[in-house]
N, CA, C and O atoms as a GROMACS GRO file, in nm:
protein
  320
    1UNK      N    1   0.085  -0.117   0.000
    1UNK     CA    2   0.000   0.000   0.000
    1UNK      C    3   0.089   0.123   0.000
    1UNK      O    4   0.183   0.132   0.079
    2UNK      N    5   0.060   0.217  -0.088
    2UNK     CA    6   0.139   0.338  -0.098
    2UNK      C    7   0.110   0.433   0.017
    2UNK      O    8   0.022   0.409   0.099
    3UNK      N    9   0.186   0.541   0.020
    3UNK     CA   10   0.168   0.642   0.126
    3UNK      C   11   0.027   0.699   0.122
    3UNK      O   12  -0.035   0.717   0.227
    4UNK      N   13  -0.026   0.728   0.002
    4UNK     CA   14  -0.161   0.783  -0.009
    4UNK      C   15  -0.263   0.687   0.048
    4UNK      O   16  -0.358   0.730   0.114
    5UNK      N   17  -0.246   0.556   0.024
    5UNK     CA   18  -0.338   0.456   0.078
    5UNK      C   19  -0.337   0.453   0.230
    5UNK      O   20  -0.442   0.439   0.293
    6UNK      N   21  -0.218   0.466   0.288
    6UNK     CA   22  -0.209   0.468   0.435
    6UNK      C   23  -0.277   0.593   0.490
    6UNK      O   24  -0.346   0.586   0.592
    7UNK      N   25  -0.259   0.706   0.423
    7UNK     CA   26  -0.319   0.831   0.468
    7UNK      C   27  -0.471   0.823   0.461
    7UNK      O   28  -0.540   0.867   0.552
    8UNK      N   29  -0.523   0.767   0.351
    8UNK     CA   30  -0.668   0.754   0.336
    8UNK      C   31  -0.726   0.664   0.445
    8UNK      O   32  -0.828   0.697   0.506
    9UNK      N   33  -0.660   0.550   0.469
    9UNK     CA   34  -0.707   0.457   0.573
    9UNK      C   35  -0.704   0.527   0.708
    9UNK      O   36  -0.797   0.516   0.788
   10UNK      N   37  -0.596   0.599   0.734
   10UNK     CA   38  -0.581   0.670   0.862
   10UNK      C   39  -0.697   0.768   0.880
   10UNK      O   40  -0.759   0.772   0.986
   11UNK      N   41  -0.725   0.847   0.776
   11UNK     CA   42  -0.832   0.945   0.786
   11UNK      C   43  -0.967   0.878   0.807
   11UNK      O   44  -1.048   0.925   0.888
   12UNK      N   45  -0.992   0.768   0.736
   12UNK     CA   46  -1.121   0.699   0.752
   12UNK      C   47  -1.136   0.644   0.893
   12UNK      O   48  -1.243   0.656   0.953
   13UNK      N   49  -1.030   0.584   0.948
   13UNK     CA   50  -1.039   0.529   1.083
   13UNK      C   51  -1.062   0.640   1.186
   13UNK      O   52  -1.145   0.625   1.276
   14UNK      N   53  -0.990   0.749   1.172
   14UNK     CA   54  -1.007   0.860   1.265
   14UNK      C   55  -1.148   0.919   1.254
   14UNK      O   56  -1.213   0.944   1.355
   15UNK      N   57  -1.194   0.940   1.131
   15UNK     CA   58  -1.328   0.995   1.110
   15UNK      C   59  -1.436   0.905   1.170
   15UNK      O   60  -1.529   0.954   1.234
   16UNK      N   61  -1.424   0.774   1.149
   16UNK     CA   62  -1.522   0.680   1.205
   16UNK      C   63  -1.522   0.686   1.357
   16UNK      O   64  -1.627   0.690   1.420
   17UNK      N   65  -1.402   0.687   1.414
   17UNK     CA   66  -1.392   0.688   1.561
   17UNK      C   67  -1.448   0.817   1.619
   17UNK      O   68  -1.526   0.814   1.714
   18UNK      N   69  -1.408   0.930   1.563
   18UNK     CA   70  -1.452   1.060   1.616
   18UNK      C   71  -1.602   1.079   1.596
   18UNK      O   72  -1.669   1.136   1.682
   19UNK      N   73  -1.656   1.031   1.484
   19UNK     CA   74  -1.800   1.047   1.459
   19UNK      C   75  -1.884   0.974   1.563
   19UNK      O   76  -2.001   1.007   1.584
   20UNK      N   77  -1.824   0.875   1.628
   20UNK     CA   78  -1.895   0.802   1.734
   20UNK      C   79  -1.860   0.854   1.873
   20UNK      O   80  -1.916   0.809   1.973
   21UNK      N   81  -1.769   0.950   1.879
   21UNK     CA   82  -1.730   1.006   2.008
   21UNK      C   83  -1.644   0.912   2.090
   21UNK      O   84  -1.642   0.921   2.212
   22UNK      N   85  -1.572   0.822   2.024
   22UNK     CA   86  -1.489   0.723   2.092
   22UNK      C   87  -1.344   0.768   2.097
   22UNK      O   88  -1.296   0.838   2.008
   23UNK      N   89  -1.275   0.726   2.201
   23UNK     CA   90  -1.130   0.746   2.209
   23UNK      C   91  -1.062   0.623   2.148
   23UNK      O   92  -1.127   0.520   2.124
   24UNK      N   93  -0.933   0.635   2.124
   24UNK     CA   94  -0.858   0.518   2.076
   24UNK      C   95  -0.866   0.405   2.179
   24UNK      O   96  -0.875   0.288   2.143
   25UNK      N   97  -0.863   0.441   2.305
   25UNK     CA   98  -0.870   0.339   2.411
   25UNK      C   99  -1.004   0.264   2.406
   25UNK      O  100  -1.007   0.143   2.424
   26UNK      N  101  -1.113   0.336   2.382
   26UNK     CA  102  -1.244   0.271   2.375
   26UNK      C  103  -1.252   0.176   2.256
   26UNK      O  104  -1.308   0.067   2.268
   27UNK      N  105  -1.199   0.216   2.144
   27UNK     CA  106  -1.197   0.128   2.027
   27UNK      C  107  -1.112   0.006   2.057
   27UNK      O  108  -1.152  -0.107   2.028
   28UNK      N  109  -0.995   0.029   2.114
   28UNK     CA  110  -0.905  -0.082   2.147
   28UNK      C  111  -0.971  -0.181   2.241
   28UNK      O  112  -0.957  -0.302   2.224
   29UNK      N  113  -1.042  -0.132   2.341
   29UNK     CA  114  -1.112  -0.221   2.435
   29UNK      C  115  -1.217  -0.305   2.363
   29UNK      O  116  -1.230  -0.424   2.389
   30UNK      N  117  -1.291  -0.243   2.272
   30UNK     CA  118  -1.392  -0.317   2.195
   30UNK      C  119  -1.327  -0.425   2.109
   30UNK      O  120  -1.386  -0.531   2.086
   31UNK      N  121  -1.206  -0.399   2.062
   31UNK     CA  122  -1.135  -0.493   1.976
   31UNK      C  123  -1.056  -0.597   2.054
   31UNK      O  124  -1.019  -0.701   1.998
   32UNK      N  125  -1.029  -0.571   2.181
   32UNK     CA  126  -0.949  -0.662   2.260
   32UNK      C  127  -0.800  -0.649   2.233
   32UNK      O  128  -0.725  -0.746   2.244
   33UNK      N  129  -0.757  -0.526   2.197
   33UNK     CA  130  -0.615  -0.499   2.176
   33UNK      C  131  -0.575  -0.381   2.264
   33UNK      O  132  -0.661  -0.317   2.324
   34UNK      N  133  -0.447  -0.354   2.272
   34UNK     CA  134  -0.403  -0.240   2.352
   34UNK      C  135  -0.431  -0.111   2.276
   34UNK      O  136  -0.439  -0.110   2.153
   35UNK      N  137  -0.445  -0.003   2.350
   35UNK     CA  138  -0.466   0.126   2.284
   35UNK      C  139  -0.343   0.167   2.204
   35UNK      O  140  -0.354   0.237   2.103
   36UNK      N  141  -0.225   0.124   2.248
   36UNK     CA  142  -0.103   0.153   2.173
   36UNK      C  143  -0.107   0.084   2.037
   36UNK      O  144  -0.074   0.145   1.935
   37UNK      N  145  -0.146  -0.043   2.035
   37UNK     CA  146  -0.153  -0.116   1.908
   37UNK      C  147  -0.258  -0.055   1.816
   37UNK      O  148  -0.232  -0.036   1.697
   38UNK      N  149  -0.376  -0.024   1.870
   38UNK     CA  150  -0.479   0.037   1.785
   38UNK      C  151  -0.430   0.172   1.732
   38UNK      O  152  -0.454   0.205   1.616
   39UNK      N  153  -0.361   0.249   1.815
   39UNK     CA  154  -0.306   0.377   1.771
   39UNK      C  155  -0.210   0.360   1.655
   39UNK      O  156  -0.206   0.442   1.564
   40UNK      N  157  -0.131   0.252   1.658
   40UNK     CA  158  -0.039   0.225   1.548
   40UNK      C  159  -0.115   0.188   1.420
   40UNK      O  160  -0.074   0.224   1.310
   41UNK      N  161  -0.226   0.115   1.435
   41UNK     CA  162  -0.309   0.085   1.318
   41UNK      C  163  -0.366   0.213   1.260
   41UNK      O  164  -0.361   0.237   1.140
   42UNK      N  165  -0.421   0.296   1.349
   42UNK     CA  166  -0.484   0.420   1.305
   42UNK      C  167  -0.383   0.516   1.241
   42UNK      O  168  -0.418   0.590   1.149
   43UNK      N  169  -0.261   0.514   1.288
   43UNK     CA  170  -0.160   0.605   1.233
   43UNK      C  171  -0.092   0.547   1.109
   43UNK      O  172  -0.012   0.616   1.045
   44UNK      N  173  -0.122   0.422   1.075
   44UNK     CA  174  -0.064   0.362   0.956
   44UNK      C  175   0.068   0.292   0.978
   44UNK      O  176   0.131   0.246   0.883
   45UNK      N  177   0.113   0.285   1.103
   45UNK     CA  178   0.239   0.217   1.133
   45UNK      C  179   0.222   0.066   1.123
   45UNK      O  180   0.312  -0.004   1.077
   46UNK      N  181   0.107   0.016   1.166
   46UNK     CA  182   0.077  -0.128   1.163
   46UNK      C  183  -0.046  -0.151   1.075
   46UNK      O  184  -0.133  -0.065   1.064
   47UNK      N  185  -0.051  -0.268   1.014
   47UNK     CA  186  -0.167  -0.310   0.937
   47UNK      C  187  -0.227  -0.430   1.010
   47UNK      O  188  -0.156  -0.527   1.038
   48UNK      N  189  -0.356  -0.425   1.040
   48UNK     CA  190  -0.416  -0.537   1.114
   48UNK      C  191  -0.426  -0.662   1.028
   48UNK      O  192  -0.438  -0.654   0.906
   49UNK      N  193  -0.420  -0.776   1.093
   49UNK     CA  194  -0.445  -0.902   1.024
   49UNK      C  195  -0.592  -0.905   0.984
   49UNK      O  196  -0.673  -0.826   1.033
   50UNK      N  197  -0.625  -0.996   0.895
   50UNK     CA  198  -0.759  -1.002   0.838
   50UNK      C  199  -0.868  -1.007   0.945
   50UNK      O  200  -0.965  -0.931   0.938
   51UNK      N  201  -0.854  -1.095   1.043
   51UNK     CA  202  -0.959  -1.111   1.145
   51UNK      C  203  -0.980  -0.980   1.221
   51UNK      O  204  -1.094  -0.942   1.246
   52UNK      N  205  -0.873  -0.913   1.257
   52UNK     CA  206  -0.886  -0.787   1.329
   52UNK      C  207  -0.944  -0.679   1.238
   52UNK      O  208  -1.026  -0.598   1.282
   53UNK      N  209  -0.904  -0.678   1.112
   53UNK     CA  210  -0.961  -0.583   1.017
   53UNK      C  211  -1.112  -0.600   1.004
   53UNK      O  212  -1.186  -0.502   0.996
   54UNK      N  213  -1.157  -0.725   1.004
   54UNK     CA  214  -1.301  -0.752   0.998
   54UNK      C  215  -1.371  -0.705   1.125
   54UNK      O  216  -1.482  -0.651   1.119
   55UNK      N  217  -1.306  -0.724   1.240
   55UNK     CA  218  -1.365  -0.677   1.366
   55UNK      C  219  -1.372  -0.525   1.371
   55UNK      O  220  -1.469  -0.469   1.421
   56UNK      N  221  -1.270  -0.458   1.318
   56UNK     CA  222  -1.271  -0.312   1.313
   56UNK      C  223  -1.390  -0.265   1.231
   56UNK      O  224  -1.466  -0.177   1.274
   57UNK      N  225  -1.407  -0.322   1.114
   57UNK     CA  226  -1.521  -0.285   1.028
   57UNK      C  227  -1.653  -0.312   1.100
   57UNK      O  228  -1.745  -0.231   1.093
   58UNK      N  229  -1.661  -0.424   1.170
   58UNK     CA  230  -1.784  -0.461   1.240
   58UNK      C  231  -1.820  -0.361   1.350
   58UNK      O  232  -1.936  -0.320   1.360
   59UNK      N  233  -1.723  -0.321   1.431
   59UNK     CA  234  -1.758  -0.228   1.540
   59UNK      C  235  -1.798  -0.091   1.487
   59UNK      O  236  -1.873  -0.018   1.552
   60UNK      N  237  -1.747  -0.055   1.367
   60UNK     CA  238  -1.785   0.072   1.308
   60UNK      C  239  -1.909   0.059   1.219
   60UNK      O  240  -1.964   0.160   1.174
   61UNK      N  241  -1.952  -0.064   1.194
   61UNK     CA  242  -2.072  -0.086   1.115
   61UNK      C  243  -2.056  -0.054   0.967
   61UNK      O  244  -2.149  -0.008   0.901
   62UNK      N  245  -1.936  -0.079   0.915
   62UNK     CA  246  -1.909  -0.055   0.773
   62UNK      C  247  -1.845  -0.180   0.712
   62UNK      O  248  -1.802  -0.270   0.784
   63UNK      N  249  -1.840  -0.182   0.579
   63UNK     CA  250  -1.771  -0.293   0.511
   63UNK      C  251  -1.620  -0.272   0.523
   63UNK      O  252  -1.573  -0.158   0.523
   64UNK      N  253  -1.543  -0.380   0.534
   64UNK     CA  254  -1.397  -0.366   0.545
   64UNK      C  255  -1.336  -0.285   0.430
   64UNK      O  256  -1.243  -0.208   0.452
   65UNK      N  257  -1.388  -0.303   0.310
   65UNK     CA  258  -1.330  -0.230   0.196
   65UNK      C  259  -1.350  -0.079   0.208
   65UNK      O  260  -1.271  -0.002   0.152
   66UNK      N  261  -1.453  -0.036   0.280
   66UNK     CA  262  -1.475   0.107   0.300
   66UNK      C  263  -1.365   0.169   0.385
   66UNK      O  264  -1.333   0.287   0.370
   67UNK      N  265  -1.308   0.092   0.474
   67UNK     CA  266  -1.200   0.142   0.559
   67UNK      C  267  -1.065   0.126   0.490
   67UNK      O  268  -0.987   0.221   0.478
   68UNK      N  269  -1.039   0.005   0.445
   68UNK     CA  270  -0.905  -0.029   0.401
   68UNK      C  271  -0.877  -0.004   0.254
   68UNK      O  272  -0.760   0.001   0.213
   69UNK      N  273  -0.982   0.012   0.172
   69UNK     CA  274  -0.960   0.031   0.029
   69UNK      C  275  -1.032   0.152  -0.027
   69UNK      O  276  -1.022   0.178  -0.147
   70UNK      N  277  -1.103   0.227   0.055
   70UNK     CA  278  -1.172   0.346   0.008
   70UNK      C  279  -1.302   0.313  -0.062
   70UNK      O  280  -1.355   0.203  -0.046
   71UNK      N  281  -1.351   0.406  -0.136
   71UNK     CA  282  -1.481   0.393  -0.201
   71UNK      C  283  -1.467   0.344  -0.344
   71UNK      O  284  -1.530   0.399  -0.435
   72UNK      N  285  -1.388   0.244  -0.366
   72UNK     CA  286  -1.372   0.188  -0.499
   72UNK      C  287  -1.499   0.114  -0.537
   72UNK      O  288  -1.559   0.047  -0.452
   73UNK      N  289  -1.541   0.124  -0.663
   73UNK     CA  290  -1.661   0.051  -0.705
   73UNK      C  291  -1.641  -0.099  -0.692
   73UNK      O  292  -1.532  -0.151  -0.714
   74UNK      N  293  -1.748  -0.167  -0.657
   74UNK     CA  294  -1.742  -0.312  -0.642
   74UNK      C  295  -1.817  -0.380  -0.756
   74UNK      O  296  -1.847  -0.499  -0.747
   75UNK      N  297  -1.848  -0.306  -0.862
   75UNK     CA  298  -1.920  -0.360  -0.976
   75UNK      C  299  -1.839  -0.467  -1.047
   75UNK      O  300  -1.716  -0.460  -1.052
   76UNK      N  301  -1.908  -0.565  -1.100
   76UNK     CA  302  -1.842  -0.668  -1.179
   76UNK      C  303  -1.873  -0.650  -1.326
   76UNK      O  304  -1.853  -0.744  -1.404
   77UNK      N  305  -1.921  -0.533  -1.368
   77UNK     CA  306  -1.950  -0.505  -1.508
   77UNK      C  307  -1.827  -0.532  -1.593
   77UNK      O  308  -1.717  -0.486  -1.561
   78UNK      N  309  -1.846  -0.605  -1.700
   78UNK     CA  310  -1.736  -0.631  -1.791
   78UNK      C  311  -1.650  -0.750  -1.751
   78UNK      O  312  -1.557  -0.785  -1.824
   79UNK      N  313  -1.679  -0.810  -1.638
   79UNK     CA  314  -1.601  -0.927  -1.595
   79UNK      C  315  -1.682  -1.051  -1.630
   79UNK      O  316  -1.799  -1.063  -1.594
   80UNK      N  317  -1.618  -1.141  -1.700
   80UNK     CA  318  -1.689  -1.263  -1.739
   80UNK      C  319  -1.641  -1.381  -1.660
   80UNK      O  320  -1.690  -1.493  -1.680
   0.00000   0.00000   0.00000
């Protein structure tokens, strides 16, 4: 993932957390990780494993691709 991808993911995670009025510690507690580790994910230093990425999406109520890949179309038009 390029620098722009990390920045986009970082912004999406921060926006989701702040829109719910949660601290990094509260998100980390919901995920069962340390607030330091979640902070590293949010800042782009660490990338969560698949299972944790799915849990992050679940607690925010969004699809994983909305966090980790942005708003790319999911259409299969033209794919056979």
